[in-house]
C-alpha positions as CSV (number, residue, x, y, z in Angstrom):
1,X,4.8,23.4,6.9
2,X,2.2,24.2,4.2
3,X,2.5,22.9,0.8
4,X,2.1,19.7,-0.6
5,X,4.6,17.2,-2.3
6,X,3.5,15.3,-5.0
7,X,2.9,12.0,-5.2
8,X,6.2,11.0,-7.0
9,X,7.7,12.7,-4.2
10,X,6.3,10.5,-1.5
11,X,6.8,7.9,-3.2
12,X,10.3,8.6,-3.5
13,X,10.7,9.1,0.7
14,X,9.5,5.4,0.4
15,X,12.3,4.4,-1.3
16,X,14.6,6.3,0.0
17,X,13.2,5.3,3.7
18,X,13.3,1.5,2.1
19,X,17.4,2.0,0.9
20,X,18.2,3.7,4.1
21,X,17.0,0.3,6.3
22,X,18.6,-1.8,3.8
23,X,22.2,0.0,4.7
24,X,21.3,-0.5,8.4
25,X,21.0,-4.3,8.3
26,X,23.4,-5.1,5.8
27,X,25.8,-7.6,7.1
28,X,24.2,-7.9,10.1
29,X,21.9,-11.0,12.0
30,X,18.6,-10.6,14.1
31,X,20.5,-10.4,17.3
32,X,22.9,-7.8,16.4
33,X,20.0,-5.9,14.6
34,X,18.1,-6.3,18.5
35,X,20.6,-5.5,20.2
36,X,21.4,-2.0,18.8
37,X,19.3,0.5,19.9
38,X,20.6,2.6,17.0
39,X,19.8,0.4,14.4
40,X,16.3,-0.4,15.7
41,X,16.0,3.0,16.3
42,X,16.5,4.3,13.0
43,X,15.1,1.1,11.8
44,X,11.6,2.2,13.3
45,X,11.8,6.1,12.3
46,X,12.1,4.8,8.7
47,X,9.5,3.0,8.9
48,X,7.2,5.6,10.4
49,X,8.7,7.3,7.2
50,X,7.3,4.7,4.8
51,X,3.9,4.5,6.3
52,X,3.7,8.0,6.4
53,X,4.2,8.7,3.1
54,X,1.7,6.0,2.0
55,X,-1.0,7.6,3.8
56,X,-0.3,10.6,2.2
57,X,-0.2,9.2,-1.4
58,X,-3.2,9.7,-3.5
59,X,-6.0,7.0,-3.8
60,X,-5.2,7.6,-7.8
61,X,-2.2,7.0,-6.9
62,X,-2.8,3.6,-4.6
63,X,-4.9,2.4,-7.2
64,X,-2.0,2.2,-9.8
65,X,-0.2,-0.1,-7.3
66,X,-2.7,-2.3,-6.3
67,X,-0.3,-5.0,-5.1
68,X,1.0,-3.0,-2.3
69,X,-0.6,-3.8,1.2
70,X,-1.4,0.2,1.8
71,X,-3.7,-0.1,4.4
72,X,-0.4,-2.5,6.3
73,X,1.8,-0.3,5.5
74,X,-0.1,2.6,7.4
75,X,-1.3,0.4,10.3
76,X,2.3,-0.6,11.2
77,X,3.2,3.2,11.0
78,X,0.6,3.6,13.6
79,X,1.4,1.0,15.5
80,X,5.2,1.9,16.0
81,X,4.2,5.4,16.6
82,X,1.0,4.9,19.3
83,X,1.8,1.7,20.5
84,X,5.7,2.2,20.8
85,X,5.6,0.1,23.5
86,X,4.8,-3.3,21.6
87,X,6.8,-3.4,18.9
88,X,9.1,-6.8,18.7
89,X,12.1,-6.4,17.0
90,X,11.6,-10.2,15.4
91,X,8.2,-9.2,13.6
92,X,10.2,-5.8,12.4
93,X,13.1,-8.2,11.3
94,X,10.7,-10.3,9.0
95,X,9.3,-7.4,7.8
96,X,12.5,-6.1,6.7
97,X,13.4,-9.7,5.6
98,X,10.4,-10.3,3.8
99,X,7.9,-7.2,2.9
100,X,11.0,-4.8,2.2
101,X,12.4,-6.0,-0.8
102,X,9.0,-6.7,-2.6
103,X,7.7,-3.1,-1.3
104,X,10.6,-1.6,-3.1
105,X,10.4,-3.7,-6.2
106,X,7.0,-2.0,-6.2
107,X,7.4,1.0,-5.6
108,X,10.3,1.5,-8.5
109,X,8.1,0.1,-10.5
110,X,5.1,2.5,-9.4
111,X,7.6,5.1,-10.0
112,X,8.5,4.2,-13.6
113,X,4.8,5.4,-14.3
114,X,5.6,9.5,-13.8
115,X,7.2,11.4,-16.1
């Protein structure tokens, strides 16, 4: 696929992926999450999308969101894709519960600067 997506579109992809993950885990426990291959697989895929979109956001836009841990988001994507066999559901759950709510807020703030 050729063509370049705008940073705004990529930020929307990140936000959409976060919202999808929120829907996957709404009202379930870590045990229920871990025992559901569909939920874990779908969540990991959405985290990969977040990381890929983050990797393709321009440096100028990243500078507008200095409190977003861009390099950690991209590193997680690389682990999920290339070292899939070491993915720990407890770590993924922690990311979902602790990191994603903050990321969602930061991405929404960043998107509000685009017209």
